[in-house]
N, C-alpha and C positions, 0 to 999 in steps of 0.2 A: 581440715584434713586434706593433704595433698594426695589425690587419688592416683595420679600417674607422675611420680617424681622424676622419671626418666624422660619426660616430655619437655623438659625445661628449655630445650633449644627452640621450641615453638612458642615463645612467650606471646600472649595476646597483646595487641596494641591498644585495645579498649578493655574496660572492665568487663569481666565475664558475666553474662546474664545469670541472675540467681536461680532461675528455673533450670538452666543448663547445669549449674553447680549441683543442684539437687538431683538432676538426672544422672550425672556421673557418680554421685554418692550412692544412689539407688542401684545402679549397675554394679558397682563394687560390692555393695552389701549382698546382692543376690548372685554374686559370682558370674555376672554376665559381661560380655564384651560389646563394643560398638557394633560389630557385624551381627551379633545376635539381635540387638535392638533394631538394626536396619532391616534384617530379614523378616522380622515379625511385623514391623510397622510399614515397611515399604519406603521409608525415608532413606535417601542415598547416604552411604557411609561418609563420602567426602563432605557432604553438607553438615553432618553431625560433628565431624572432626573440626570443621571451620568454626562452629559455635564456640568451641573451647580455645582453639589455636589463634583465631583472629578476633574473638570477642564479638562476633556478629550475633544478632538476636533471631530466634526462630520466627518464621512467619506464623500468621494466626492459626492456620490449619495444623501446622506442626506443633505449635504451642498447645493446642487442644489435645493432640495425640500424646504429648509428653505428660500433660496433666492427668489424662486417663490412665497412663502407666503409673504415675506417682500416687494418685489418690483414688483409683478405681472410678466408680460412677460419680462420686462427689467431686466433680472437676474443679469446683471453686473452693474446695477445702483448703484452709491455710496451713494445715499440719498434715504430717504423714499419717496414714492409716496402717495399723499393724498388719502383719502377714496373715494372722488368723481372720481378721475381718475381710481382707481381700479374698481369702479362700471362700468365706461364706458368700461373698457377693458373686463369685464365679465370673469375674470380669472377662471380656473378650481377650484381654492380654494373657491372663492365666490359662484360659482354654487353649489359646494358640501356643503358648509356651509348653503346655503339657503335651500337645500334639507333636510339637517340634522335638521334644525329648524322646518320644517314642519312635522317631524315624531316624535313619542314618543321616549324619551331618558331615558332608564332605568338607565344608569350610573349616570346621573345627578339627576333624579327624584327618583331613588330607595333609600332604606335606608340601610346603612351599618349594617350587621348582625354579632354579636359577640357571637358565640356559646361557650359552656363550654370549649372545648379544646383550644380555642383561647384566653380565658380570661387572662391567665397568661401573654401571650405576649402582649396583649392590654394594660395592666397596665403599661408596660415599654415603649410602642411604640405608645401610643394614639396620639402623636403629630407628628408622622412620616407620611407624605402624601403618600409616596410610599407604606408603610405597609397598610394604610387604603385603598388605591386603589386596593390592592390585596385581601382584604377581600370580601367575598360574599356579594352581594347586593340583597335585596328582594323588591318586589313591592306589595302593598296592594290595590287591586281594591276597589274603592269606599271610601277609607280612605283619609283624607286630610293631611296625613303625608308624606312629601317628602323632600329629600335633606339632607344637612349636619346638619340641625337643629335637626334631629332625629336619634335615634339608636334603634336597636332591640337587647336586651340582653337575654340570656337564664338564667333561674333560676337554681341554683345548691344547693343541700342540702335540708333539711326539716325545716330550721329555720323559714320560713314564712308560714308554713302550719297552718291552712287549706286554707288560702287565696290563696297562690301560691305554687304549687308543683314543684318538680324538673322537668326540661324539658319544663315548660311553657315558651312561648316567651313574653317578655315585650316590648311594644312599648313606647319609652321614648322621652321626649323633653329636650333639653339642657337648663340648668339654667346657665346663664352667671355669672362669678365670682363676678361682682359688685352687683349682686342681692342675693347673698348667705345670707346676713345679714337679709333679709326680707322674707325668705322662709316660706311657710305655714306649721305650726306644724302639726304633726300626719299623714301627707301624706306619701306615700311610694316612696322612691327614690332609684336610683342606684348610689352608691358611689364608685368612682374609686380612689383607693389608690395606693401607689407606687408599692406594690406587691400583690394586691388583688382587687377584685370587690365584693361589698356587696350590698344586697337588704335589706333595712331596712326602718322602719318608723323613721322619725327624729323629734326631739324636740330641738329647738335652745335655749340652756340654757343661753348663753351670747354670746358676740361678738367673742369669741375664741373657743366655745365648742358646739358640737352637742351631744345629747344623742341618741344612736342607740337602737331601740326597735324592738324585734322580735315578730311576732304574736304567735309563738310557745314558749311563754315566760316561760312555765313550765320547759323547758330544756335549754333555751337560755336566760340567764339574760341580763339585760341592760348593756351597756358599753359606754364609752366616746370616741368620735372621735374629735380630734383637727382639727379645720378649716384649719390650716396651712398644715395639712397632706393630705388634699383632693386635688386631681388633676382635677377631673371632677365631676359634679353633674348633674344627670338626673332625671326629674320627670316622674314617671310612668303614662302613659295616658291610655293604653289599655293592656289587657292580651289576649294571644292567647293560647288556650290549645288544646290538641289532644284527650282528653277523650270523649268517646261517651257513652250515656246512655245505660245501659244493656237492654236486652229484658224485657218487662213487660207483665205479663199475665193479661188477662181480662176475665170476665165471658161472654161467648157467649150467646147472647139473641135472636138470630134468628134461 
């Protein structure tokens, strides 16, 4: 079973260690991610990714940790132990996992933040889980936006003024590719291209073409974006700006 079919661009140069294969299968079975396993065990995320991506083998101490996760206390067991038996054994992993679930989890619930300096790299590596894990995550108290369905992008340039100024944060919701043909016209989107990230209003001219529209249209004319060139599409849901109203004088009447 291919646990992560979209990782094919990171093909291992050596055969993947079978213990690592079982680890990834177990993570998928329990609906866990590499960051979960890293947080619980203390093993760095990049090391875990390298076991699969580069075919490297875990060191002895990491191997023992993986076996404890897979087999409970019976670290030398050649077969998997059922979830029921793991529950009965109350292994340190399960106790840690139970504690983890009872606490707020910023890494899972936070939103990946893509500031202006990171946008060039994001355009080329948006599909790289290791890269995304290393980007800053932000949490928005009281907002219903959490997890991988959302991103926060910085506005760069003045093409969307006066609506959005450079440095504004845009909270965006992912539009899945099979829904691009029915996007709502005139709304503002973040468009990820191969070498750029744009913030524009979009008008879907036909099945193959978007018209990109800047609010500062006096200086930024409309242009065409081919649908086939779009890597990701995000609908802007909220803006966060850091501008404060200046002092305002009032007539003192008392």
